[in-house]
NURO-988375 format. One line per field, with one value per residue (C-alpha): residue in one letter; x, y, z. Coordinates in nm, 2 decimals, always signed. Layout:
// NURO-988375
residuo: a|...;
X: X|...;
Y: Y|...;
Z: Z|...;
//
This chain:
// NURO-988375
residuo: x|x|x|x|x|x|x|x|x|x|x|x|x|x|x|x|x|x|x|x|x|x|x|x|x|x|x|x|x|x|x|x|x|x|x|x|x|x|x|x|x|x|x|x|x|x|x|x|x|x|x|x|x|x|x|x|x|x|x|x|x|x|x|x|x|x|x|x|x|x|x|x|x|x|x|x|x|x|x|x|x|x|x|x|x|x|x|x|x|x|x|x|x|x|x|x|x|x|x|x|x|x|x|x|x|x|x|x|x|x|x|x|x|x|x|x|x|x|x|x|x|x|x|x|x|x|x|x|x|x|x|x|x|x|x|x|x|x|x|x|x|x|x|x|x|x|x|x|x|x|x|x|x|x|x|x|x|x|x|x|x|x|x|x|x|x|x|x|x|x|x|x|x|x|x|x|x|x|x|x|x|x|x|x|x|x|x|x|x|x|x|x|x|x|x|x|x|x|x|x|x|x|x|x|x|x|x|x|x|x|x|x|x|x|x|x|x|x|x|x|x|x|x|x|x|x|x|x|x|x|x|x|x|x|x|x|x|x|x|x|x|x|x|x|x|x|x|x|x|x|x|x|x|x|x|x|x|x|x|x|x|x|x|x|x|x|x|x|x|x|x|x|x|x|x|x|x|x|x|x|x|x|x|x|x|x|x|x|x|x|x|x|x|x|x|x|x|x|x|x|x|x|x|x|x|x|x|x|x|x|x|x|x|x|x|x|x|x|x|x|x|x|x|x|x|x|x|x|x|x|x|x|x|x|x|x|x|x|x|x|x|x|x|x|x|x|x|x|x|x|x|x|x|x|x|x|x|x|x|x|x|x|x|x|x|x|x|x|x|x|x|x|x;
X: -5.69|-5.83|-6.17|-6.14|-5.88|-6.04|-5.96|-5.63|-5.52|-5.69|-5.50|-5.21|-5.18|-5.19|-4.85|-4.67|-4.33|-4.06|-3.77|-3.44|-3.11|-3.23|-3.11|-3.46|-3.65|-3.98|-4.29|-4.44|-4.71|-4.64|-4.87|-5.22|-5.08|-5.27|-5.14|-4.93|-4.58|-4.44|-4.09|-4.09|-3.67|-3.32|-3.10|-2.72|-2.61|-2.25|-1.92|-1.79|-1.47|-1.29|-1.34|-1.05|-0.76|-0.45|-0.59|-0.90|-0.86|-0.78|-0.51|-0.61|-0.29|-0.13|-0.30|-0.21|-0.54|-0.46|-0.79|-1.10|-1.51|-1.85|-1.86|-2.18|-2.19|-2.33|-2.31|-2.16|-2.06|-2.04|-1.88|-2.01|-1.83|-1.77|-1.69|-1.55|-1.46|-1.14|-0.87|-0.57|-0.23|-0.01|-0.18|-0.03|-0.10|-0.28|-0.48|-0.84|-1.12|-1.02|-0.63|-0.31|-0.08|-0.13|-0.54|-0.77|-1.11|-1.21|-1.16|-1.32|-1.30|-1.45|-1.53|-1.66|-1.71|-2.06|-2.08|-2.13|-2.14|-1.80|-1.72|-1.64|-1.24|-1.20|-1.04|-0.87|-0.93|-0.92|-0.57|-0.29|+0.00|+0.17|-0.08|-0.21|-0.60|-0.66|-0.91|-1.19|-1.32|-1.08|-1.10|-0.95|-0.88|-0.90|-1.08|-1.35|-1.36|-1.39|-1.25|-1.35|-1.57|-1.71|-1.92|-2.24|-2.36|-2.25|-2.55|-2.52|-2.72|-2.77|-2.41|-2.26|-2.16|-2.21|-2.12|-2.36|-2.10|-2.10|-1.85|-1.82|-1.72|-1.64|-1.66|-1.88|-1.93|-1.95|-2.28|-2.29|-2.09|-2.14|-2.15|-2.12|-2.36|-2.42|-2.40|-2.36|-2.00|-2.02|-1.74|-1.80|-1.46|-1.55|-1.44|-1.09|-1.18|-1.47|-1.64|-1.83|-2.12|-2.27|-2.63|-2.79|-2.71|-2.87|-2.80|-2.59|-2.89|-3.17|-3.23|-3.03|-2.71|-2.67|-2.83|-2.96|-3.09|-3.28|-3.37|-3.72|-3.93|-4.26|-4.49|-4.19|-3.97|-3.60|-3.65|-3.46|-3.57|-3.34|-3.39|-3.24|-3.05|-2.93|-2.61|-2.51|-2.73|-3.02|-3.31|-3.56|-3.51|-3.73|-3.74|-3.69|-3.73|-3.60|-3.60|-3.24|-3.24|-3.29|-3.09|-2.86|-3.17|-3.27|-3.56|-3.70|-3.63|-3.97|-3.96|-4.20|-4.48|-4.71|-5.02|-5.34|-5.70|-5.61|-5.30|-5.16|-4.80|-4.77|-4.46|-4.34|-4.01|-3.85|-3.66|-3.83|-4.12|-3.97|-4.16|-4.02|-4.07|-3.95|-3.89|-3.62|-3.21|-3.11|-2.76|-2.62|-2.93|-2.91|-3.26|-3.34|-3.64|-3.68|-3.81|-3.86|-4.04|-4.24|-4.17|-3.87|-3.60|-3.37|-3.01|-2.90|-2.68|-2.91|-2.70|-2.64|-2.84|-2.59|-2.70|-3.11|-3.36|-3.67|-3.92|-4.14|-4.43|-4.42|-4.11|-4.26|-4.35|-4.48|-4.16|-4.21|-3.98|-3.65|-3.49|-3.12|-2.87|-2.52|-2.54|-2.36|-2.18|-2.11|-1.79|-1.65|-1.84|-2.03|-2.18|-2.28|-2.45|-2.50|-2.67|-2.67|-2.95|-2.77|-2.57|-2.89|-2.93|-3.29|-3.51|-3.42|-3.42|-3.06|-2.92|-2.57|-2.42|-2.09|-2.06|-1.76|-1.62|-1.45|-1.17|-0.98|-1.14|-1.20|-1.52|-1.63|-1.87|-2.20|-2.50|-2.80|-3.14|-3.47|-3.75|-4.16|-4.46;
Y: +0.27|+0.22|-0.06|-0.16|-0.20|+0.00|+0.30|+0.21|+0.15|+0.50|+0.65|+0.46|+0.55|+0.91|+0.88|+0.72|+0.62|+0.51|+0.41|+0.53|+0.23|-0.08|-0.35|-0.29|+0.05|+0.02|+0.19|+0.15|+0.31|+0.28|+0.02|+0.03|+0.02|-0.24|-0.51|-0.84|-0.87|-1.11|-1.15|-1.47|-1.53|-1.55|-1.84|-1.90|-1.64|-1.63|-1.40|-1.39|-1.22|-0.94|-0.58|-0.38|-0.46|-0.67|-0.96|-0.81|-0.82|-0.49|-0.49|-0.13|-0.14|-0.02|+0.26|+0.22|+0.14|-0.18|-0.11|+0.08|+0.02|+0.14|+0.11|+0.30|+0.29|+0.50|+0.47|+0.75|+0.81|+0.43|+0.35|+0.26|+0.43|+0.30|+0.53|+0.42|+0.59|+0.62|+0.47|+0.34|+0.33|+0.06|-0.14|-0.42|-0.75|-0.85|-0.52|-0.53|-0.22|+0.10|+0.23|+0.28|+0.51|+0.75|+0.82|+0.96|+1.00|+0.92|+0.78|+0.66|+0.37|+0.27|+0.00|-0.12|-0.47|-0.53|-0.90|-0.92|-1.30|-1.36|-1.04|-0.72|-0.61|-0.23|-0.09|+0.26|+0.47|+0.85|+0.95|+1.21|+1.32|+1.01|+0.78|+0.71|+0.70|+1.10|+1.21|+1.34|+1.59|+1.74|+1.69|+1.82|+1.51|+1.61|+1.46|+1.65|+1.91|+1.75|+1.37|+1.28|+1.36|+1.03|+1.05|+0.86|+0.81|+0.94|+0.99|+1.20|+1.49|+1.72|+1.61|+1.62|+1.36|+1.49|+1.30|+1.32|+1.36|+1.38|+1.54|+1.34|+1.52|+1.23|+0.84|+0.73|+0.34|+0.11|+0.17|+0.53|+0.86|+1.28|+1.47|+1.86|+1.86|+1.70|+1.81|+1.78|+1.81|+1.87|+1.77|+1.83|+1.67|+1.29|+1.29|+1.45|+1.77|+1.88|+2.15|+2.09|+2.33|+2.56|+2.41|+2.18|+2.10|+1.94|+1.95|+1.63|+1.50|+1.54|+1.19|+1.26|+1.25|+0.91|+0.88|+0.60|+0.76|+0.67|+0.85|+0.82|+0.96|+1.13|+1.33|+1.34|+1.47|+1.34|+1.32|+1.14|+1.01|+1.02|+0.74|+0.89|+0.81|+0.99|+0.93|+0.62|+0.29|+0.33|+0.50|+0.45|+0.64|+0.88|+1.00|+1.36|+1.37|+1.66|+1.73|+1.60|+1.96|+2.15|+1.91|+2.22|+2.43|+2.33|+2.54|+2.25|+1.92|+1.77|+1.57|+1.27|+1.35|+1.09|+0.95|+1.12|+0.91|+0.80|+0.69|+0.97|+1.09|+1.40|+1.60|+1.94|+2.14|+2.15|+1.82|+1.86|+1.76|+1.43|+1.14|+0.77|+0.50|+0.25|+0.25|+0.00|+0.02|+0.11|+0.14|+0.20|+0.14|+0.13|+0.08|+0.01|-0.09|-0.49|-0.59|-0.94|-0.84|-0.59|-0.36|-0.18|-0.31|-0.19|-0.33|-0.24|-0.34|-0.41|-0.37|-0.69|-0.92|-0.82|-0.66|-0.78|-0.71|-0.58|-0.56|-0.22|-0.19|+0.20|+0.41|+0.59|+0.16|+0.01|-0.26|-0.57|-0.83|-0.79|-1.10|-1.22|-1.18|-1.18|-1.25|-1.11|-1.42|-1.51|-1.32|-1.04|-0.74|-0.71|-0.34|-0.12|-0.34|-0.11|-0.22|-0.10|-0.12|-0.23|-0.52|-0.79|-1.14|-1.36|-1.00|-0.92|-1.22|-1.27|-0.96|-0.80|-0.63|-0.53|-0.58|-0.40|-0.66|-0.50|-0.76|-0.74|-0.40|-0.42|-0.41|-0.77|-0.86|-1.08|-1.26|-1.38|-1.52|-1.36|-1.60|-1.45|-1.60;
Z: +0.45|+0.15|+0.13|-0.25|-0.52|-0.73|-0.47|-0.43|-0.81|-0.92|-0.65|-0.69|-1.11|-1.03|-0.88|-1.18|-1.09|-1.38|-1.17|-1.34|-1.32|-1.33|-1.55|-1.74|-1.67|-1.65|-1.57|-1.21|-0.98|-0.62|-0.46|-0.23|+0.14|+0.21|-0.01|+0.09|+0.16|-0.12|+0.02|+0.19|+0.24|+0.14|+0.03|-0.12|+0.01|-0.06|-0.08|-0.39|-0.36|-0.22|-0.36|-0.13|-0.03|-0.10|-0.19|-0.39|-0.78|-0.87|-0.60|-0.40|-0.23|-0.51|-0.48|-0.09|+0.02|+0.24|+0.48|+0.36|+0.46|+0.29|-0.06|-0.12|-0.51|-0.85|-1.20|-1.41|-1.74|-1.78|-1.48|-1.12|-0.90|-0.50|-0.29|+0.06|+0.39|+0.65|+0.40|+0.53|+0.35|+0.58|+0.87|+1.08|+0.95|+1.26|+1.28|+1.39|+1.26|+1.12|+1.15|+1.00|+0.86|+0.56|+0.70|+0.42|+0.53|+0.22|-0.16|-0.49|-0.71|-1.04|-1.29|-1.58|-1.44|-1.56|-1.43|-1.05|-1.03|-1.02|-0.80|-0.85|-0.96|-0.94|-1.27|-1.08|-0.85|-0.82|-0.73|-0.64|-0.84|-0.71|-0.86|-0.46|-0.41|-0.33|-0.02|-0.19|+0.07|+0.34|+0.73|+1.04|+1.18|+1.53|+1.80|+1.94|+1.68|+1.37|+1.36|+1.02|+0.69|+0.59|+0.27|+0.31|-0.06|-0.37|-0.66|-1.04|-1.09|-1.39|-1.52|-1.21|-0.95|-0.53|-0.22|+0.08|+0.39|+0.75|+0.97|+1.24|+1.58|+1.76|+1.74|+2.06|+2.21|+1.95|+1.71|+1.83|+1.68|+1.71|+1.44|+1.31|+1.07|+0.72|+0.37|-0.01|-0.20|-0.66|-0.89|-1.22|-1.36|-1.29|-0.96|-0.98|-0.76|-0.53|-0.41|-0.07|-0.12|+0.15|+0.13|+0.17|+0.52|+0.77|+1.22|+1.30|+1.50|+1.16|+1.06|+0.74|+0.82|+0.65|+0.32|+0.08|-0.33|-0.58|-0.90|-1.03|-1.28|-1.16|-1.42|-1.65|-1.42|-1.24|-0.87|-0.63|-0.30|-0.04|+0.26|+0.59|+0.98|+1.19|+1.34|+1.45|+1.43|+1.69|+1.52|+1.24|+0.88|+0.74|+0.35|+0.11|-0.19|-0.42|-0.82|-0.96|-1.14|-0.76|-0.51|-0.43|-0.35|+0.04|-0.05|-0.32|-0.12|+0.06|+0.34|+0.41|+0.69|+0.74|+0.48|+0.51|+0.48|+0.19|+0.17|-0.01|+0.11|+0.28|+0.24|+0.40|+0.34|+0.70|+0.83|+1.16|+1.05|+0.92|+1.08|+1.03|+0.75|+0.96|+1.34|+1.39|+1.47|+1.15|+1.01|+0.66|+0.48|+0.14|-0.06|-0.41|-0.64|-0.69|-1.07|-0.94|-0.65|-0.79|-0.43|-0.27|-0.10|+0.19|+0.35|+0.67|+0.96|+1.24|+1.56|+1.73|+1.43|+1.13|+0.82|+0.70|+0.41|+0.45|+0.16|+0.15|-0.02|-0.09|-0.05|+0.26|+0.41|+0.50|+0.55|+0.60|+0.91|+0.85|+0.70|+0.80|+0.47|+0.70|+1.06|+1.33|+1.40|+1.03|+0.97|+1.24|+1.23|+0.91|+0.83|+0.53|+0.30|-0.01|-0.31|-0.66|-0.88|-1.19|-1.00|-1.02|-1.20|-1.28|-1.33|-1.00|-0.78|-0.79|-0.57|-0.50|-0.28|-0.08|+0.25|+0.51|+0.73|+1.03|+1.04|+0.82|+0.73|+0.39|+0.14|+0.05|-0.23|-0.22|-0.34|-0.24|-0.38|-0.31|-0.26|-0.30|-0.26;
//
């Protein structure tokens, strides 16, 4: 541990991080590892509306999206894009969870809605020739071979769209699944068509099967940090980073392995060397910088507890205790609490997030107020 504040500040200042994508981009330095946690709780958690489904203001049933989940977000060309998982065109009124007809493994919606306080209205979706939500990345849909290809998050780099995906071989018991591998897909035409890239790839047992990306600027260079977890919801989170311009080059990726005696981050070129930055049961994570706290915040499904939030002193931690956002018993099966840096208010004190709910298997929009010391 560092012994003085001056030493900590000097070392931190050596790594200048300019946050990209915040409502008011600002320059900050990494915090001393022994800095105090400031997040004391959340209040005013409220469901503001539905994002997908026939009852959503965007009425996604017009695109044959009656039921879907996930909904990670990224900005591109003046729009916020929502990346959805397994999507179904028709469902029985009393059906619970995934299932139904006209199954697509992944779909993409978008909005120009900049006011998250009254819910989010999707302007449209990437559609096929019939005007129905198109499947972006194909999958075999064969159990114990390739059941589906799930997009775990989207991001922008170098003027293109990217999706990080995982190829699910078999859905196991609740909260666990078998994965073939994970990788990236790229679109250069605003999401209309996608190319699955040969590289980089991660094994189905790695800790980068599911990710949450965030742009930062280090030394004037655009980097992307990726917090990652393995298949399922029963392991901790790791961290990687790559220059945005080199995101397609597997040799350019660096994986966090720990800190040295001065609490400075150490990196390896091998994902096998990645250490945990958070040891917990982490599912469907989302990480952003929060101006109000002056800290990183992570939301995720903590199996058995519901959707939680944690404060991070640095991208590699340490992380504070989990605080419940939406409990497991508050709604029928909450998961995938995804945030976006452009959807905050009151200087970051109010955060907004999407939340998938297993019954009725759609994405809903929430807000919460952060409290700090």
